[in-house]
C-alpha atoms as an extended CHARMM CRD file, in Angstrom:
* protein
*
       191  EXT
         1         1  TYR       CA             47.6940000000      144.1080000000      205.2030000000  PROA      1               0.0000000000
         2         2  ALA       CA             46.1880000000      144.5170000000      201.7460000000  PROA      2               0.0000000000
         3         3  LEU       CA             43.4900000000      141.9510000000      202.5370000000  PROA      3               0.0000000000
         4         4  ARG       CA             42.6370000000      143.6930000000      205.8140000000  PROA      4               0.0000000000
         5         5  ARG       CA             42.3950000000      147.0170000000      203.9790000000  PROA      5               0.0000000000
         6         6  LEU       CA             39.8110000000      145.3670000000      201.7320000000  PROA      6               0.0000000000
         7         7  GLY       CA             37.7910000000      144.4080000000      204.8260000000  PROA      7               0.0000000000
         8         8  HSD       CA             38.9090000000      140.8010000000      205.3200000000  PROA      8               0.0000000000
         9         9  ASP       CA             40.0250000000      139.2750000000      208.6130000000  PROA      9               0.0000000000
        10        10  ALA       CA             43.5920000000      138.2800000000      207.7120000000  PROA      10              0.0000000000
        11        11  LYS       CA             46.6420000000      137.0990000000      209.6200000000  PROA      11              0.0000000000
        12        12  GLY       CA             50.2710000000      136.9080000000      208.5570000000  PROA      12              0.0000000000
        13        13  ILE       CA             52.5530000000      134.0630000000      209.6560000000  PROA      13              0.0000000000
        14        14  ASP       CA             56.2800000000      133.9880000000      208.9730000000  PROA      14              0.0000000000
        15        15  ILE       CA             59.3210000000      132.2680000000      210.4520000000  PROA      15              0.0000000000
        16        16  SER       CA             61.4210000000      135.3970000000      210.0120000000  PROA      16              0.0000000000
        17        17  SER       CA             61.4360000000      137.4670000000      213.1910000000  PROA      17              0.0000000000
        18        18  ASN       CA             62.7510000000      140.4280000000      211.1560000000  PROA      18              0.0000000000
        19        19  ALA       CA             59.8440000000      140.2160000000      208.7050000000  PROA      19              0.0000000000
        20        20  ILE       CA             57.3130000000      139.9790000000      211.5580000000  PROA      20              0.0000000000
        21        21  ARG       CA             58.9350000000      142.8270000000      213.4750000000  PROA      21              0.0000000000
        22        22  TYR       CA             58.7200000000      145.0050000000      210.3530000000  PROA      22              0.0000000000
        23        23  ALA       CA             55.1070000000      143.9810000000      209.6970000000  PROA      23              0.0000000000
        24        24  LEU       CA             54.0960000000      144.6990000000      213.2960000000  PROA      24              0.0000000000
        25        25  SER       CA             55.6750000000      148.1520000000      213.2060000000  PROA      25              0.0000000000
        26        26  HSD       CA             54.2290000000      149.0970000000      209.7950000000  PROA      26              0.0000000000
        27        27  PHE       CA             50.9970000000      147.1750000000      209.2690000000  PROA      27              0.0000000000
        28        28  GLY       CA             49.3190000000      146.3900000000      212.5990000000  PROA      28              0.0000000000
        29        29  SER       CA             49.1270000000      143.5390000000      215.0700000000  PROA      29              0.0000000000
        30        30  ASP       CA             47.8000000000      140.5460000000      213.1320000000  PROA      30              0.0000000000
        31        31  TYR       CA             51.1420000000      138.8260000000      212.5610000000  PROA      31              0.0000000000
        32        32  TYR       CA             52.6320000000      135.7190000000      214.1340000000  PROA      32              0.0000000000
        33        33  ASN       CA             56.3060000000      134.7670000000      214.2590000000  PROA      33              0.0000000000
        34        34  GLY       CA             56.6980000000      131.0220000000      213.7340000000  PROA      34              0.0000000000
        35        35  ASP       CA             55.6520000000      128.3090000000      211.3460000000  PROA      35              0.0000000000
        36        36  LEU       CA             52.1350000000      127.0790000000      210.6600000000  PROA      36              0.0000000000
        37        37  ALA       CA             52.5240000000      123.9770000000      212.8510000000  PROA      37              0.0000000000
        38        38  GLU       CA             53.4480000000      126.1770000000      215.8460000000  PROA      38              0.0000000000
        39        39  TYR       CA             50.5590000000      128.5230000000      215.1090000000  PROA      39              0.0000000000
        40        40  ILE       CA             48.0830000000      125.6240000000      214.9980000000  PROA      40              0.0000000000
        41        41  LYS       CA             49.2220000000      124.3930000000      218.4280000000  PROA      41              0.0000000000
        42        42  LYS       CA             48.4320000000      127.8010000000      219.9590000000  PROA      42              0.0000000000
        43        43  ASN       CA             45.2660000000      128.6900000000      218.0020000000  PROA      43              0.0000000000
        44        44  ASP       CA             42.1100000000      126.8260000000      217.0590000000  PROA      44              0.0000000000
        45        45  GLU       CA             40.6650000000      129.0800000000      214.3710000000  PROA      45              0.0000000000
        46        46  LYS       CA             39.7000000000      127.9270000000      210.8800000000  PROA      46              0.0000000000
        47        47  PHE       CA             40.2910000000      129.8380000000      207.6550000000  PROA      47              0.0000000000
        48        48  ASP       CA             38.4330000000      130.3590000000      204.3800000000  PROA      48              0.0000000000
        49        49  LEU       CA             41.6740000000      130.8040000000      202.4760000000  PROA      49              0.0000000000
        50        50  ILE       CA             45.3440000000      130.1200000000      203.1110000000  PROA      50              0.0000000000
        51        51  ILE       CA             47.7500000000      131.9550000000      200.8350000000  PROA      51              0.0000000000
        52        52  ALA       CA             51.2100000000      130.4340000000      200.4500000000  PROA      52              0.0000000000
        53        53  ILE       CA             53.0380000000      132.3970000000      197.7730000000  PROA      53              0.0000000000
        54        54  GLU       CA             56.4160000000      130.9880000000      196.6850000000  PROA      54              0.0000000000
        55        55  LEU       CA             56.7720000000      129.0940000000      199.9660000000  PROA      55              0.0000000000
        56        56  ILE       CA             56.3580000000      125.3500000000      199.5110000000  PROA      56              0.0000000000
        57        57  GLU       CA             59.5450000000      124.9600000000      197.4720000000  PROA      57              0.0000000000
        58        58  HSD       CA             61.5520000000      126.0810000000      200.5290000000  PROA      58              0.0000000000
        59        59  LEU       CA             60.0740000000      123.4950000000      202.9170000000  PROA      59              0.0000000000
        60        60  THR       CA             61.7070000000      120.2110000000      203.9030000000  PROA      60              0.0000000000
        61        61  ASP       CA             58.2960000000      118.5410000000      204.3360000000  PROA      61              0.0000000000
        62        62  PRO       CA             55.7890000000      120.0040000000      201.8560000000  PROA      62              0.0000000000
        63        63  SER       CA             53.3710000000      117.1390000000      202.5290000000  PROA      63              0.0000000000
        64        64  GLN       CA             53.1910000000      118.0360000000      206.2310000000  PROA      64              0.0000000000
        65        65  PHE       CA             52.6560000000      121.6950000000      205.3270000000  PROA      65              0.0000000000
        66        66  ILE       CA             49.6910000000      120.8320000000      203.0850000000  PROA      66              0.0000000000
        67        67  SER       CA             48.3480000000      118.5960000000      205.8720000000  PROA      67              0.0000000000
        68        68  ASP       CA             48.6830000000      121.4720000000      208.3660000000  PROA      68              0.0000000000
        69        69  CYS       CA             46.9330000000      123.8280000000      205.9410000000  PROA      69              0.0000000000
        70        70  SER       CA             44.1380000000      121.3140000000      205.4070000000  PROA      70              0.0000000000
        71        71  SER       CA             43.6290000000      120.9490000000      209.1630000000  PROA      71              0.0000000000
        72        72  VAL       CA             42.8540000000      124.6760000000      209.5990000000  PROA      72              0.0000000000
        73        73  LEU       CA             40.6810000000      125.1400000000      206.5160000000  PROA      73              0.0000000000
        74        74  LYS       CA             36.9420000000      125.5790000000      206.8260000000  PROA      74              0.0000000000
        75        75  ASN       CA             34.8720000000      122.9350000000      204.9960000000  PROA      75              0.0000000000
        76        76  ASP       CA             34.6550000000      125.0490000000      201.8430000000  PROA      76              0.0000000000
        77        77  GLY       CA             38.1130000000      126.5830000000      202.3000000000  PROA      77              0.0000000000
        78        78  ALA       CA             40.9330000000      126.7240000000      199.7800000000  PROA      78              0.0000000000
        79        79  ILE       CA             44.6910000000      127.0400000000      199.5920000000  PROA      79              0.0000000000
        80        80  LEU       CA             46.1300000000      129.4890000000      197.0740000000  PROA      80              0.0000000000
        81        81  LEU       CA             49.6280000000      128.2040000000      196.4780000000  PROA      81              0.0000000000
        82        82  THR       CA             52.2310000000      129.3580000000      193.9900000000  PROA      82              0.0000000000
        83        83  THR       CA             55.5190000000      127.6610000000      193.3050000000  PROA      83              0.0000000000
        84        84  PRO       CA             57.9100000000      127.2490000000      190.3640000000  PROA      84              0.0000000000
        85        85  ASN       CA             56.2220000000      124.7480000000      188.0470000000  PROA      85              0.0000000000
        86        86  LYS       CA             58.4120000000      121.8450000000      186.9880000000  PROA      86              0.0000000000
        87        87  ASP       CA             56.0940000000      121.1720000000      184.0430000000  PROA      87              0.0000000000
        88        88  PHE       CA             56.9620000000      124.6000000000      182.6320000000  PROA      88              0.0000000000
        89        89  VAL       CA             60.4630000000      123.5430000000      181.5510000000  PROA      89              0.0000000000
        90        90  ASN       CA             61.7110000000      121.0220000000      179.0340000000  PROA      90              0.0000000000
        91        91  LYS       CA             62.4250000000      117.8170000000      180.9870000000  PROA      91              0.0000000000
        92        92  GLU       CA             64.9260000000      116.6320000000      178.3780000000  PROA      92              0.0000000000
        93        93  THR       CA             67.2160000000      119.6350000000      178.8540000000  PROA      93              0.0000000000
        94        94  SER       CA             66.7650000000      120.3720000000      182.5280000000  PROA      94              0.0000000000
        95        95  ILE       CA             66.9720000000      118.2140000000      185.6120000000  PROA      95              0.0000000000
        96        96  TRP       CA             66.6770000000      121.0990000000      188.0750000000  PROA      96              0.0000000000
        97        97  LYS       CA             65.9390000000      124.5540000000      186.6880000000  PROA      97              0.0000000000
        98        98  THR       CA             65.2140000000      126.5180000000      189.8370000000  PROA      98              0.0000000000
        99        99  ASP       CA             67.3020000000      127.6950000000      192.7680000000  PROA      99              0.0000000000
       100       100  LEU       CA             69.4590000000      124.8400000000      194.0020000000  PROA      100             0.0000000000
       101       101  PRO       CA             69.1900000000      123.4240000000      197.5240000000  PROA      101             0.0000000000
       102       102  PRO       CA             69.3820000000      124.6420000000      200.2120000000  PROA      102             0.0000000000
       103       103  VAL       CA             67.3160000000      127.5580000000      198.7770000000  PROA      103             0.0000000000
       104       104  HSD       CA             64.7090000000      125.4710000000      196.9310000000  PROA      104             0.0000000000
       105       105  ILE       CA             64.3040000000      121.9720000000      198.3070000000  PROA      105             0.0000000000
       106       106  PHE       CA             61.1110000000      120.9630000000      196.5010000000  PROA      106             0.0000000000
       107       107  TRP       CA             60.2780000000      121.3850000000      192.8190000000  PROA      107             0.0000000000
       108       108  ALA       CA             56.9150000000      120.0780000000      191.7210000000  PROA      108             0.0000000000
       109       109  GLY       CA             54.6960000000      119.7910000000      188.7190000000  PROA      109             0.0000000000
       110       110  ALA       CA             50.9780000000      119.1320000000      188.3570000000  PROA      110             0.0000000000
       111       111  LYS       CA             51.2630000000      115.4390000000      189.1850000000  PROA      111             0.0000000000
       112       112  SER       CA             53.1550000000      116.0460000000      192.4540000000  PROA      112             0.0000000000
       113       113  LEU       CA             50.8420000000      118.8300000000      193.5740000000  PROA      113             0.0000000000
       114       114  GLY       CA             47.8220000000      116.7060000000      192.6700000000  PROA      114             0.0000000000
       115       115  PHE       CA             49.2190000000      113.8710000000      194.7830000000  PROA      115             0.0000000000
       116       116  LEU       CA             49.7780000000      116.1980000000      197.7580000000  PROA      116             0.0000000000
       117       117  GLY       CA             46.2280000000      117.4640000000      197.4450000000  PROA      117             0.0000000000
       118       118  LYS       CA             44.6940000000      113.9930000000      197.1280000000  PROA      118             0.0000000000
       119       119  LYS       CA             46.6870000000      112.7430000000      200.1250000000  PROA      119             0.0000000000
       120       120  ASN       CA             45.0390000000      115.5030000000      202.1890000000  PROA      120             0.0000000000
       121       121  ASN       CA             41.5150000000      115.1490000000      200.7420000000  PROA      121             0.0000000000
       122       122  LEU       CA             41.9630000000      118.2800000000      198.6460000000  PROA      122             0.0000000000
       123       123  THR       CA             41.4970000000      118.8200000000      194.9440000000  PROA      123             0.0000000000
       124       124  ALA       CA             44.4340000000      120.4790000000      193.2150000000  PROA      124             0.0000000000
       125       125  GLU       CA             43.5360000000      122.7830000000      190.3530000000  PROA      125             0.0000000000
       126       126  LEU       CA             46.3760000000      124.3140000000      188.4020000000  PROA      126             0.0000000000
       127       127  ILE       CA             45.9940000000      127.6280000000      186.6390000000  PROA      127             0.0000000000
       128       128  ASN       CA             48.0450000000      127.9300000000      183.4920000000  PROA      128             0.0000000000
       129       129  PHE       CA             49.7130000000      131.3360000000      183.3130000000  PROA      129             0.0000000000
       130       130  ARG       CA             51.8590000000      130.3690000000      180.3190000000  PROA      130             0.0000000000
       131       131  GLY       CA             50.2380000000      133.0530000000      178.1580000000  PROA      131             0.0000000000
       132       132  SER       CA             50.6100000000      135.6640000000      180.9100000000  PROA      132             0.0000000000
       133       133  TYR       CA             54.1680000000      134.9010000000      181.9590000000  PROA      133             0.0000000000
       134       134  PRO       CA             56.7970000000      136.8000000000      179.9850000000  PROA      134             0.0000000000
       135       135  ARG       CA             59.5560000000      134.4830000000      178.8230000000  PROA      135             0.0000000000
       136       136  ASN       CA             61.7460000000      137.4310000000      177.8840000000  PROA      136             0.0000000000
       137       137  GLU       CA             60.5800000000      140.1110000000      180.2670000000  PROA      137             0.0000000000
       138       138  ASN       CA             61.5060000000      143.5660000000      179.0930000000  PROA      138             0.0000000000
       139       139  LYS       CA             61.6010000000      146.2460000000      181.7600000000  PROA      139             0.0000000000
       140       140  ILE       CA             61.4240000000      149.1620000000      179.3210000000  PROA      140             0.0000000000
       141       141  LEU       CA             58.3870000000      147.6610000000      177.6200000000  PROA      141             0.0000000000
       142       142  ASN       CA             56.6800000000      147.0320000000      180.9700000000  PROA      142             0.0000000000
       143       143  TYR       CA             57.3990000000      150.5990000000      182.0530000000  PROA      143             0.0000000000
       144       144  LEU       CA             56.0530000000      152.0670000000      178.8140000000  PROA      144             0.0000000000
       145       145  ILE       CA             52.8900000000      149.9720000000      178.9420000000  PROA      145             0.0000000000
       146       146  LEU       CA             52.1500000000      150.8830000000      182.5550000000  PROA      146             0.0000000000
       147       147  ARG       CA             53.1270000000      154.5420000000      182.1160000000  PROA      147             0.0000000000
       148       148  TYR       CA             50.9720000000      155.2200000000      179.0820000000  PROA      148             0.0000000000
       149       149  GLN       CA             48.1210000000      152.8410000000      179.7070000000  PROA      149             0.0000000000
       150       150  LYS       CA             44.8580000000      154.7880000000      179.4670000000  PROA      150             0.0000000000
       151       151  GLU       CA             42.6550000000      152.3560000000      181.3850000000  PROA      151             0.0000000000
       152       152  PRO       CA             43.4300000000      150.3920000000      184.5520000000  PROA      152             0.0000000000
       153       153  GLN       CA             45.2440000000      147.1320000000      184.0460000000  PROA      153             0.0000000000
       154       154  LYS       CA             42.8390000000      144.1970000000      183.8030000000  PROA      154             0.0000000000
       155       155  PRO       CA             43.3090000000      141.3920000000      186.3270000000  PROA      155             0.0000000000
       156       156  ALA       CA             44.8610000000      138.1860000000      185.0140000000  PROA      156             0.0000000000
       157       157  LEU       CA             42.2480000000      136.1440000000      186.8900000000  PROA      157             0.0000000000
       158       158  MET       CA             38.4770000000      136.3830000000      187.1500000000  PROA      158             0.0000000000
       159       159  SER       CA             36.7650000000      136.2560000000      190.5610000000  PROA      159             0.0000000000
       160       160  ASP       CA             36.1470000000      132.5090000000      190.0900000000  PROA      160             0.0000000000
       161       161  GLY       CA             39.8790000000      131.8950000000      189.5250000000  PROA      161             0.0000000000
       162       162  ALA       CA             39.6610000000      131.3420000000      185.7650000000  PROA      162             0.0000000000
       163       163  SER       CA             41.9670000000      133.1920000000      183.3630000000  PROA      163             0.0000000000
       164       164  ASN       CA             40.5590000000      136.5290000000      182.2180000000  PROA      164             0.0000000000
       165       165  PRO       CA             39.4980000000      136.0910000000      178.5670000000  PROA      165             0.0000000000
       166       166  THR       CA             39.1660000000      139.8530000000      177.9900000000  PROA      166             0.0000000000
       167       167  ILE       CA             42.8820000000      140.5460000000      178.1960000000  PROA      167             0.0000000000
       168       168  ASN       CA             44.0570000000      141.4660000000      174.7350000000  PROA      168             0.0000000000
       169       169  SER       CA             46.9470000000      143.3820000000      173.3080000000  PROA      169             0.0000000000
       170       170  SER       CA             46.7440000000      146.6720000000      171.4920000000  PROA      170             0.0000000000
       171       171  ARG       CA             48.5620000000      147.2160000000      168.1970000000  PROA      171             0.0000000000
       172       172  LEU       CA             51.0890000000      149.5230000000      169.8710000000  PROA      172             0.0000000000
       173       173  LYS       CA             51.7290000000      146.9630000000      172.5930000000  PROA      173             0.0000000000
       174       174  ASN       CA             52.2220000000      144.2400000000      169.9620000000  PROA      174             0.0000000000
       175       175  LEU       CA             54.5990000000      146.4550000000      167.9880000000  PROA      175             0.0000000000
       176       176  LEU       CA             56.5880000000      147.2840000000      171.1270000000  PROA      176             0.0000000000
       177       177  LYS       CA             56.7310000000      143.5980000000      172.0360000000  PROA      177             0.0000000000
       178       178  PHE       CA             58.0420000000      142.7600000000      168.5820000000  PROA      178             0.0000000000
       179       179  VAL       CA             60.6800000000      145.4940000000      168.6080000000  PROA      179             0.0000000000
       180       180  LEU       CA             61.7880000000      145.1460000000      172.2310000000  PROA      180             0.0000000000
       181       181  ILE       CA             61.3900000000      141.4150000000      172.8070000000  PROA      181             0.0000000000
       182       182  LYS       CA             61.7070000000      139.6440000000      169.4810000000  PROA      182             0.0000000000
       183       183  THR       CA             64.6630000000      141.7790000000      168.3570000000  PROA      183             0.0000000000
       184       184  SER       CA             67.5350000000      140.2940000000      170.3260000000  PROA      184             0.0000000000
       185       185  PRO       CA             70.0250000000      143.2280000000      170.3660000000  PROA      185             0.0000000000
       186       186  LEU       CA             67.3350000000      145.6860000000      171.4830000000  PROA      186             0.0000000000
       187       187  ARG       CA             66.0680000000      143.2550000000      174.1060000000  PROA      187             0.0000000000
       188       188  THR       CA             69.5680000000      142.8390000000      175.5070000000  PROA      188             0.0000000000
       189       189  ILE       CA             70.2550000000      146.5910000000      175.5830000000  PROA      189             0.0000000000
       190       190  SER       CA             66.9010000000      147.5180000000      177.1200000000  PROA      190             0.0000000000
       191       191  ASN       CA             67.1610000000      144.8750000000      179.8310000000  PROA      191             0.0000000000
C-alpha cells in the first residue's frame, strides 16, 4: 500500500487469508492469498523488486523460495530480504538464538545466504545494521528522541542501499543514551 501510494505498481502476497481479507478491505485490490509458487502458476509477470521482510526464516524450503523469487525477477531485478542474522550472535554461547521451530525453521548467516543466492545466479549483498540496531532498546529514549526531534529522521539507507554516513548523534541524544541505556537500573525501570 505504501509503495502504491508512492506511485509504484505493487502487489501483496500472503498465505494468511485473514491478512489478505484485511488488506483488501483497507488498502485496495492488489493482494493475493497464497504462496509465491501458487502465484507464479497463475501469473506470468516479472518484477523489479521482491520484498520479503522477516519471511524466509519461517519457510521449510528457503532455497525453493529464492528460486521462485529469481524466476519472476526482471533481468536487473533484486530481492530485498531481511531475516535474523546468525552472524550477529556469539557462536560459542548460542546454538539457536531466535524463535525455536516451528516458528523459525531457518536461521542463516552471510555464508548461507550467499550460497542461496549463488545457487540461483544471484549475488547476495549483506547490509550491516550493527551500528543502527539498538542492543538495549529503550522505549522512553526512543519516544523522547522522536517527540523532540526538530528535523525529520534521516533514513538509515541511501538510495543506492548503502548505509547513510550522515547519521550522527547530538550531544543530548548521547547523554540520554548514556543515562537511559548504559545505566542499568534506569534502563530496567524505563523499559
